[in-house]
Every structure is written in structure tokens, then in C-alpha cells.
N, CA, C and O atoms as CSV, one atom per row, in Angstrom:
chain,resi,resn,atom,element,x,y,z
A,1,MET,N,N,84.404,131.254,90.489
A,1,MET,CA,C,83.785,132.044,91.533
A,1,MET,C,C,84.511,131.833,92.856
A,1,MET,O,O,84.660,132.766,93.645
A,2,GLU,N,N,84.963,130.599,93.096
A,2,GLU,CA,C,85.663,130.332,94.350
A,2,GLU,C,C,86.944,131.155,94.459
A,2,GLU,O,O,87.311,131.587,95.552
A,3,LYS,N,N,87.631,131.377,93.327
A,3,LYS,CA,C,88.847,132.188,93.344
A,3,LYS,C,C,88.534,133.640,93.723
A,3,LYS,O,O,89.282,134.267,94.474
A,4,VAL,N,N,87.431,134.163,93.201
A,4,VAL,CA,C,87.025,135.539,93.541
A,4,VAL,C,C,86.693,135.626,95.025
A,4,VAL,O,O,87.104,136.570,95.700
A,5,ILE,N,N,85.951,134.647,95.534
A,5,ILE,CA,C,85.580,134.642,96.954
A,5,ILE,C,C,86.827,134.593,97.831
A,5,ILE,O,O,86.918,135.323,98.818
A,6,LYS,N,N,87.786,133.741,97.482
A,6,LYS,CA,C,89.028,133.658,98.261
A,6,LYS,C,C,89.823,134.955,98.191
A,6,LYS,O,O,90.364,135.412,99.198
A,7,PHE,N,N,89.895,135.558,96.982
A,7,PHE,CA,C,90.628,136.804,96.795
A,7,PHE,C,C,90.034,137.913,97.660
A,7,PHE,O,O,90.758,138.623,98.358
A,8,VAL,N,N,88.719,138.052,97.608
A,8,VAL,CA,C,88.042,139.096,98.397
A,8,VAL,C,C,88.185,138.806,99.889
A,8,VAL,O,O,88.374,139.727,100.683
A,9,GLY,N,N,88.097,137.537,100.273
A,9,GLY,CA,C,88.196,137.164,101.679
A,9,GLY,C,C,89.544,137.454,102.303
A,9,GLY,O,O,89.639,137.631,103.517
A,10,LYS,N,N,90.595,137.506,101.487
A,10,LYS,CA,C,91.948,137.769,102.004
A,10,LYS,C,C,92.224,139.253,102.216
A,10,LYS,O,O,93.123,139.605,102.980
A,11,ASP,N,N,91.476,140.124,101.562
A,11,ASP,CA,C,91.708,141.561,101.649
A,11,ASP,C,C,90.709,142.181,102.626
A,11,ASP,O,O,89.506,142.160,102.363
A,12,PRO,N,N,91.179,142.731,103.743
A,12,PRO,CA,C,90.262,143.292,104.746
A,12,PRO,C,C,89.375,144.415,104.198
A,12,PRO,O,O,88.204,144.512,104.566
A,13,LEU,N,N,89.922,145.257,103.328
A,13,LEU,CA,C,89.145,146.358,102.765
A,13,LEU,C,C,88.011,145.820,101.897
A,13,LEU,O,O,86.865,146.250,102.030
A,14,LEU,N,N,88.329,144.883,101.010
A,14,LEU,CA,C,87.295,144.295,100.153
A,14,LEU,C,C,86.295,143.488,100.962
A,14,LEU,O,O,85.093,143.516,100.696
A,15,LYS,N,N,86.805,142.770,101.952
A,15,LYS,CA,C,85.935,141.925,102.772
A,15,LYS,C,C,84.877,142.761,103.485
A,15,LYS,O,O,83.759,142.297,103.707
A,16,SER,N,N,85.234,143.999,103.845
A,16,SER,CA,C,84.266,144.851,104.538
A,16,SER,C,C,83.246,145.470,103.572
A,16,SER,O,O,82.166,145.879,104.000
A,17,LYS,N,N,83.578,145.544,102.271
A,17,LYS,CA,C,82.688,146.175,101.302
A,17,LYS,C,C,81.820,145.183,100.524
A,17,LYS,O,O,80.727,145.531,100.079
A,18,PHE,N,N,82.304,143.954,100.361
A,18,PHE,CA,C,81.600,142.982,99.527
A,18,PHE,C,C,81.315,141.709,100.306
A,18,PHE,O,O,82.063,141.319,101.202
A,19,LYS,N,N,80.220,141.080,99.940
A,19,LYS,CA,C,79.877,139.800,100.532
A,19,LYS,C,C,79.538,138.833,99.397
A,19,LYS,O,O,78.557,139.029,98.680
A,20,PHE,N,N,80.345,137.801,99.240
A,20,PHE,CA,C,80.117,136.791,98.219
A,20,PHE,C,C,79.720,135.496,98.902
A,20,PHE,O,O,80.279,135.113,99.930
A,21,ARG,N,N,78.729,134.826,98.299
A,21,ARG,CA,C,78.356,133.513,98.805
A,21,ARG,C,C,77.605,132.767,97.713
A,21,ARG,O,O,77.039,133.367,96.799
A,22,PHE,N,N,77.613,131.452,97.830
A,22,PHE,CA,C,76.837,130.634,96.913
A,22,PHE,C,C,75.396,130.629,97.382
A,22,PHE,O,O,75.120,130.697,98.580
A,23,SER,N,N,74.484,130.547,96.435
A,23,SER,CA,C,73.079,130.577,96.786
A,23,SER,C,C,72.280,129.784,95.765
A,23,SER,O,O,72.819,129.333,94.754
A,24,THR,N,N,71.010,129.619,96.033
A,24,THR,CA,C,70.136,128.936,95.093
A,24,THR,C,C,69.503,129.975,94.161
A,24,THR,O,O,69.545,131.173,94.438
A,25,VAL,N,N,68.930,129.514,93.080
A,25,VAL,CA,C,68.245,130.419,92.157
A,25,VAL,C,C,67.088,131.101,92.863
A,25,VAL,O,O,66.844,132.290,92.658
A,26,GLU,N,N,66.379,130.356,93.689
A,26,GLU,CA,C,65.251,130.930,94.425
A,26,GLU,C,C,65.711,132.058,95.350
A,26,GLU,O,O,65.060,133.101,95.419
A,27,GLU,N,N,66.824,131.861,96.062
A,27,GLU,CA,C,67.343,132.916,96.947
A,27,GLU,C,C,67.760,134.148,96.148
A,27,GLU,O,O,67.531,135.282,96.567
A,28,TYR,N,N,68.374,133.907,94.992
A,28,TYR,CA,C,68.819,135.013,94.147
A,28,TYR,C,C,67.633,135.862,93.694
A,28,TYR,O,O,67.658,137.086,93.828
A,29,PHE,N,N,66.599,135.218,93.160
A,29,PHE,CA,C,65.442,135.969,92.674
A,29,PHE,C,C,64.658,136.603,93.825
A,29,PHE,O,O,64.077,137.674,93.654
A,30,SER,N,N,64.634,135.970,94.969
A,30,SER,CA,C,63.984,136.583,96.136
A,30,SER,C,C,64.719,137.856,96.540
A,30,SER,O,O,64.087,138.861,96.863
A,31,ALA,N,N,66.051,137.818,96.524
A,31,ALA,CA,C,66.846,139.003,96.862
A,31,ALA,C,C,66.633,140.109,95.829
A,31,ALA,O,O,66.535,141.283,96.187
A,32,LEU,N,N,66.561,139.734,94.544
A,32,LEU,CA,C,66.284,140.737,93.511
A,32,LEU,C,C,64.929,141.387,93.717
A,32,LEU,O,O,64.790,142.605,93.605
A,33,GLU,N,N,63.939,140.573,94.017
A,33,GLU,CA,C,62.584,141.096,94.217
A,33,GLU,C,C,62.524,142.005,95.450
A,33,GLU,O,O,61.843,143.030,95.439
A,34,GLU,N,N,63.231,141.627,96.498
A,34,GLU,CA,C,63.268,142.448,97.718
A,34,GLU,C,C,63.944,143.786,97.427
A,34,GLU,O,O,63.469,144.833,97.868
A,35,ALA,N,N,65.060,143.750,96.679
A,35,ALA,CA,C,65.766,144.985,96.325
A,35,ALA,C,C,64.905,145.850,95.406
A,35,ALA,O,O,64.895,147.073,95.540
A,36,ARG,N,N,64.189,145.229,94.483
A,36,ARG,CA,C,63.307,145.963,93.586
A,36,ARG,C,C,62.245,146.722,94.372
A,36,ARG,O,O,61.989,147.897,94.108
A,37,GLY,N,N,61.633,146.048,95.333
A,37,GLY,CA,C,60.623,146.701,96.155
A,37,GLY,C,C,61.192,147.827,96.991
A,37,GLY,O,O,60.580,148.886,97.127
A,38,ARG,N,N,62.367,147.591,97.551
A,38,ARG,CA,C,63.010,148.598,98.403
A,38,ARG,C,C,63.421,149.829,97.605
A,38,ARG,O,O,63.353,150.950,98.108
A,39,MET,N,N,63.849,149.621,96.356
A,39,MET,CA,C,64.338,150.722,95.533
A,39,MET,C,C,63.252,151.302,94.623
A,39,MET,O,O,63.494,152.292,93.932
A,40,GLY,N,N,62.070,150.703,94.615
A,40,GLY,CA,C,60.979,151.215,93.794
A,40,GLY,C,C,61.199,151.039,92.299
A,40,GLY,O,O,60.808,151.900,91.511
A,41,ILE,N,N,61.815,149.939,91.902
A,41,ILE,CA,C,62.112,149.680,90.491
A,41,ILE,C,C,60.984,148.856,89.877
A,41,ILE,O,O,60.477,147.923,90.499
A,42,GLU,N,N,60.601,149.205,88.665
A,42,GLU,CA,C,59.628,148.415,87.909
A,42,GLU,C,C,60.374,147.605,86.865
A,42,GLU,O,O,61.174,148.161,86.112
A,43,TRP,N,N,60.130,146.300,86.806
A,43,TRP,CA,C,60.748,145.453,85.781
A,43,TRP,C,C,60.029,145.695,84.459
A,43,TRP,O,O,58.805,145.823,84.416
A,44,THR,N,N,60.808,145.757,83.383
A,44,THR,CA,C,60.204,145.840,82.063
A,44,THR,C,C,59.936,144.423,81.563
A,44,THR,O,O,60.629,143.479,81.944
A,45,THR,N,N,58.949,144.286,80.725
A,45,THR,CA,C,58.585,142.977,80.190
A,45,THR,C,C,58.690,143.000,78.681
A,45,THR,O,O,58.167,143.904,78.028
A,46,TYR,N,N,59.368,142.002,78.124
A,46,TYR,CA,C,59.476,141.874,76.679
A,46,TYR,C,C,58.485,140.815,76.227
A,46,TYR,O,O,58.525,139.679,76.699
A,47,GLU,N,N,57.612,141.178,75.330
A,47,GLU,CA,C,56.561,140.250,74.908
A,47,GLU,C,C,56.560,140.056,73.397
A,47,GLU,O,O,55.553,140.307,72.734
A,48,ASP,N,N,57.680,139.613,72.858
A,48,ASP,CA,C,57.743,139.335,71.436
A,48,ASP,C,C,57.828,137.828,71.236
A,48,ASP,O,O,57.524,137.068,72.156
A,49,ASP,N,N,58.234,137.387,70.064
A,49,ASP,CA,C,58.156,135.969,69.748
A,49,ASP,C,C,59.474,135.205,69.893
A,49,ASP,O,O,59.662,134.192,69.221
A,50,PHE,N,N,60.380,135.655,70.739
A,50,PHE,CA,C,61.580,134.856,70.931
A,50,PHE,C,C,61.940,134.735,72.408
A,50,PHE,O,O,61.568,135.568,73.234
A,51,TYR,N,N,62.662,133.689,72.702
A,51,TYR,CA,C,63.071,133.370,74.059
A,51,TYR,C,C,64.502,132.841,73.994
A,51,TYR,O,O,64.698,131.643,73.789
A,52,PRO,N,N,65.521,133.714,74.165
A,52,PRO,CA,C,66.906,133.271,73.999
A,52,PRO,C,C,67.317,132.200,75.013
A,52,PRO,O,O,67.018,132.297,76.203
A,53,TYR,N,N,67.991,131.207,74.519
A,53,TYR,CA,C,68.485,130.131,75.382
A,53,TYR,C,C,69.793,129.624,74.819
A,53,TYR,O,O,69.862,129.250,73.648
A,54,MET,N,N,70.841,129.605,75.643
A,54,MET,CA,C,72.113,129.010,75.242
A,54,MET,C,C,72.270,127.721,76.025
A,54,MET,O,O,72.208,127.714,77.254
A,55,GLY,N,N,72.467,126.656,75.315
A,55,GLY,CA,C,72.589,125.359,75.962
A,55,GLY,C,C,73.968,125.123,76.536
A,55,GLY,O,O,74.808,126.022,76.562
A,56,GLN,N,N,74.187,123.926,76.987
A,56,GLN,CA,C,75.431,123.554,77.658
A,56,GLN,C,C,76.588,123.397,76.675
A,56,GLN,O,O,77.746,123.541,77.069
A,57,TYR,N,N,76.306,123.106,75.413
A,57,TYR,CA,C,77.358,122.826,74.437
A,57,TYR,C,C,77.479,123.968,73.438
A,57,TYR,O,O,76.555,124.765,73.278
A,58,ALA,N,N,78.616,124.041,72.772
A,58,ALA,CA,C,78.948,125.170,71.901
A,58,ALA,C,C,77.888,125.485,70.850
A,58,ALA,O,O,77.587,126.659,70.634
A,59,GLU,N,N,77.328,124.512,70.207
A,59,GLU,CA,C,76.374,124.760,69.131
A,59,GLU,C,C,74.926,124.473,69.525
A,59,GLU,O,O,74.067,124.345,68.652
A,60,SER,N,N,74.645,124.372,70.809
A,60,SER,CA,C,73.272,124.075,71.218
A,60,SER,C,C,72.607,125.336,71.748
A,60,SER,O,O,72.775,125.697,72.913
A,61,TYR,N,N,71.860,125.994,70.895
A,61,TYR,CA,C,71.104,127.157,71.316
A,61,TYR,C,C,69.765,127.161,70.593
A,61,TYR,O,O,69.608,126.569,69.525
A,62,TRP,N,N,68.833,127.826,71.190
A,62,TRP,CA,C,67.487,127.880,70.651
A,62,TRP,C,C,66.912,129.237,70.969
A,62,TRP,O,O,67.060,129.727,72.089
A,63,VAL,N,N,66.268,129.845,70.017
A,63,VAL,CA,C,65.688,131.156,70.233
A,63,VAL,C,C,64.316,131.186,69.563
A,63,VAL,O,O,64.208,131.460,68.368
A,64,GLY,N,N,63.301,130.913,70.316
A,64,GLY,CA,C,61.986,131.165,69.783
A,64,GLY,C,C,60.996,130.039,69.841
A,64,GLY,O,O,61.285,128.919,69.421
A,65,TYR,N,N,59.834,130.335,70.360
A,65,TYR,CA,C,58.720,129.399,70.289
A,65,TYR,C,C,58.151,129.408,68.876
A,65,TYR,O,O,57.840,128.351,68.327
A,66,PHE,N,N,58.010,130.598,68.280
A,66,PHE,CA,C,57.348,130.741,66.985
A,66,PHE,C,C,58.260,131.400,65.957
A,66,PHE,O,O,57.785,131.837,64.909
A,67,SER,N,N,59.532,131.479,66.230
A,67,SER,CA,C,60.454,132.180,65.348
A,67,SER,C,C,61.287,131.195,64.536
A,67,SER,O,O,61.720,130.162,65.046
A,68,SER,N,N,61.500,131.520,63.300
A,68,SER,CA,C,62.356,130.675,62.468
A,68,SER,C,C,63.377,131.528,61.735
A,68,SER,O,O,63.744,131.224,60.600
A,69,ARG,N,N,63.839,132.598,62.378
A,69,ARG,CA,C,64.793,133.521,61.753
A,69,ARG,C,C,66.213,133.150,62.190
A,69,ARG,O,O,66.664,133.599,63.244
A,70,PRO,N,N,66.926,132.339,61.401
A,70,PRO,CA,C,68.247,131.859,61.823
A,70,PRO,C,C,69.279,132.976,62.009
A,70,PRO,O,O,70.101,132.897,62.921
A,71,ALA,N,N,69.254,134.004,61.172
A,71,ALA,CA,C,70.219,135.094,61.327
A,71,ALA,C,C,69.998,135.823,62.645
A,71,ALA,O,O,70.952,136.178,63.338
A,72,PHE,N,N,68.739,136.041,62.984
A,72,PHE,CA,C,68.422,136.710,64.238
A,72,PHE,C,C,68.856,135.856,65.429
A,72,PHE,O,O,69.375,136.376,66.417
A,73,LYS,N,N,68.644,134.561,65.333
A,73,LYS,CA,C,69.064,133.645,66.397
A,73,LYS,C,C,70.578,133.709,66.595
A,73,LYS,O,O,71.064,133.740,67.726
A,74,GLY,N,N,71.317,133.729,65.485
A,74,GLY,CA,C,72.775,133.842,65.580
A,74,GLY,C,C,73.198,135.160,66.206
A,74,GLY,O,O,74.144,135.203,66.991
A,75,PHE,N,N,72.495,136.244,65.858
A,75,PHE,CA,C,72.784,137.552,66.430
A,75,PHE,C,C,72.573,137.539,67.945
A,75,PHE,O,O,73.400,138.058,68.693
A,76,ILE,N,N,71.470,136.948,68.392
A,76,ILE,CA,C,71.178,136.871,69.828
A,76,ILE,C,C,72.264,136.077,70.533
A,76,ILE,O,O,72.722,136.468,71.606
A,77,ARG,N,N,72.677,134.972,69.942
A,77,ARG,CA,C,73.713,134.139,70.566
A,77,ARG,C,C,75.021,134.910,70.678
A,77,ARG,O,O,75.660,134.892,71.730
A,78,GLY,N,N,75.425,135.586,69.607
A,78,GLY,CA,C,76.649,136.380,69.647
A,78,GLY,C,C,76.570,137.517,70.644
A,78,GLY,O,O,77.525,137.773,71.377
A,79,PHE,N,N,75.437,138.201,70.675
A,79,PHE,CA,C,75.254,139.308,71.597
A,79,PHE,C,C,75.287,138.836,73.048
A,79,PHE,O,O,75.803,139.536,73.919
A,80,SER,N,N,74.739,137.653,73.309
A,80,SER,CA,C,74.763,137.108,74.672
A,80,SER,C,C,76.197,136.909,75.144
A,80,SER,O,O,76.523,137.208,76.292
A,81,GLY,N,N,77.049,136.408,74.265
A,81,GLY,CA,C,78.459,136.234,74.620
A,81,GLY,C,C,79.144,137.561,74.890
A,81,GLY,O,O,79.901,137.685,75.852
A,82,LEU,N,N,78.886,138.551,74.051
A,82,LEU,CA,C,79.481,139.877,74.255
A,82,LEU,C,C,78.995,140.507,75.556
A,82,LEU,O,O,79.774,141.126,76.281
A,83,THR,N,N,77.722,140.349,75.845
A,83,THR,CA,C,77.156,140.896,77.074
A,83,THR,C,C,77.806,140.257,78.288
A,83,THR,O,O,78.160,140.958,79.236
A,84,GLN,N,N,77.970,138.940,78.277
A,84,GLN,CA,C,78.599,138.249,79.406
A,84,GLN,C,C,80.034,138.713,79.587
A,84,GLN,O,O,80.481,138.922,80.715
A,85,THR,N,N,80.761,138.875,78.484
A,85,THR,CA,C,82.139,139.356,78.554
A,85,THR,C,C,82.193,140.762,79.146
A,85,THR,O,O,83.033,141.048,79.999
A,86,ALA,N,N,81.302,141.635,78.697
A,86,ALA,CA,C,81.267,143.006,79.210
A,86,ALA,C,C,80.959,143.027,80.699
A,86,ALA,O,O,81.584,143.776,81.450
A,87,GLU,N,N,80.000,142.209,81.136
A,87,GLU,CA,C,79.664,142.153,82.564
A,87,GLU,C,C,80.855,141.681,83.384
A,87,GLU,O,O,81.112,142.208,84.466
A,88,THR,N,N,81.586,140.689,82.877
A,88,THR,CA,C,82.761,140.180,83.586
A,88,THR,C,C,83.827,141.255,83.692
A,88,THR,O,O,84.407,141.449,84.761
A,89,LEU,N,N,84.095,141.963,82.589
A,89,LEU,CA,C,85.116,143.011,82.602
A,89,LEU,C,C,84.754,144.160,83.537
A,89,LEU,O,O,85.620,144.682,84.239
A,90,VAL,N,N,83.497,144.554,83.554
A,90,VAL,CA,C,83.058,145.620,84.462
A,90,VAL,C,C,83.239,145.175,85.914
A,90,VAL,O,O,83.712,145.950,86.746
A,91,GLY,N,N,82.869,143.946,86.215
A,91,GLY,CA,C,83.053,143.433,87.571
A,91,GLY,C,C,84.509,143.398,87.980
A,91,GLY,O,O,84.852,143.775,89.101
A,92,MET,N,N,85.371,142.946,87.077
A,92,MET,CA,C,86.808,142.904,87.381
A,92,MET,C,C,87.362,144.311,87.581
A,92,MET,O,O,88.188,144.531,88.466
A,93,ASP,N,N,86.910,145.268,86.761
A,93,ASP,CA,C,87.367,146.650,86.906
A,93,ASP,C,C,86.911,147.237,88.236
A,93,ASP,O,O,87.672,147.950,88.890
A,94,ASN,N,N,85.675,146.944,88.644
A,94,ASN,CA,C,85.184,147.423,89.941
A,94,ASN,C,C,86.038,146.873,91.071
A,94,ASN,O,O,86.396,147.610,91.990
A,95,LEU,N,N,86.371,145.584,91.016
A,95,LEU,CA,C,87.232,144.998,92.043
A,95,LEU,C,C,88.610,145.660,92.042
A,95,LEU,O,O,89.165,145.951,93.101
A,96,ARG,N,N,89.163,145.899,90.835
A,96,ARG,CA,C,90.485,146.523,90.720
A,96,ARG,C,C,90.470,147.937,91.322
A,96,ARG,O,O,91.408,148.327,92.017
A,97,GLN,N,N,89.417,148.691,91.056
A,97,GLN,CA,C,89.325,150.051,91.577
A,97,GLN,C,C,89.239,150.070,93.091
A,97,GLN,O,O,89.756,150.989,93.726
A,98,HIS,N,N,88.592,149.070,93.682
A,98,HIS,CA,C,88.436,149.039,95.128
A,98,HIS,C,C,89.652,148.462,95.845
A,98,HIS,O,O,89.746,148.540,97.070
A,99,THR,N,N,90.580,147.884,95.090
A,99,THR,CA,C,91.791,147.338,95.724
A,99,THR,C,C,92.936,148.326,95.653
A,99,THR,O,O,93.957,148.136,96.315
A,100,SER,N,N,92.785,149.386,94.855
A,100,SER,CA,C,93.869,150.374,94.706
A,100,SER,C,C,93.951,151.311,95.868
A,100,SER,O,O,94.808,152.195,95.889
């Protein structure tokens, strides 16, 4: 993240369009809630029997208070990785488009 902040900080055009900073989880969720209210967005709620969690180590993950479906747990773990990769690529593409 520090490399992205430095990269954006060096480019006057990007610096005027984006603001990057470190923050706490509480500040992040407060900003999301403020933006939600300002934009009139309703959060959807998922109320099924699993709660995806990826731990700090490669094979430490847990999905579910009451679930014992190992294939589904593996699917969630794999999908989480793909989702993170897609989000990173979209962010990098947005930065690339704004630097051209």
C-alpha cells in the first residue's frame, strides 16, 4: 500500500483525483456508513449458516458456525482469492487509465 501511496503522491494529476491514507477499521466503516447514507444505499444481509473466514496461514480457514460441508468451504476459500485478485486488477487498471 505504501508503494501505491508514494506512486500517486508523485503524480500531480493522480494526487488531485485520489486521496490515500492509512486508517483504522472503525474509521473505514464509519466512512462507508456515511457514504451509504449520503447515496441512499441499503446494505443487503445474508442470513444463512456460514461465515467465511480466511486465517493468517495458507491452510487456516473456517466457514460456518453450523456447517460441515467441506467442499463448499473449499469453494468459498477459492472464490475469496479470485475475488481479491479481481479487485486488485480492477484497481490497477483504474490507476493505469487515469495516468494515461
